[in-house]
C-alpha angles and dihedrals in degrees: 000000000000106000096171094080120043126185120197122212119209097266092048090058095043092049093044091052088048089053092240093138140017115239091204091061097059096088094246125130094246094165091068098028129114114219124220141172136181124257085239090063091051089051092049093049096047097041094063111134116249092007111180120234093242091048091051090048092051091050092048092048090052093046090051087067093054132074104241109214118212121215108267130177094270092052091043093054093046092047090051090050092050092046093051092051102040143038092244119130115250096252090055090048090053092049091048091047090051091055091046093049090052094043085234138145113257113219112211146129092209105123091206091060094039090053096043106129100223120128088205095059120083113194135183122198109227089213102058 
């Protein structure tokens, strides 16, 4: 498993900020890793209804330490392919496609993503 590039999905970020899991205990080489997330994840996090100012600030501070990946043509095509072949919602397809395009490990606890039968997608359950 490629532990040098790590992509966070929305729930992985929310639960990390809520101290529900310890990133250092996932068996990934986080000291040498580069951390990414999709622009879709940033949008999901910051579009929460009734978000408090301190919560928004904490999210933005965390996101500042990540490389936010825009949707490019490669990600778009892979997301379309995943969407056509699964029951995943489009945002999840985009996040999965982002991880695939980066050859990165996707951190999630979403059982739909964890059980996605794609040899290209590397996933890591945040609750192992």
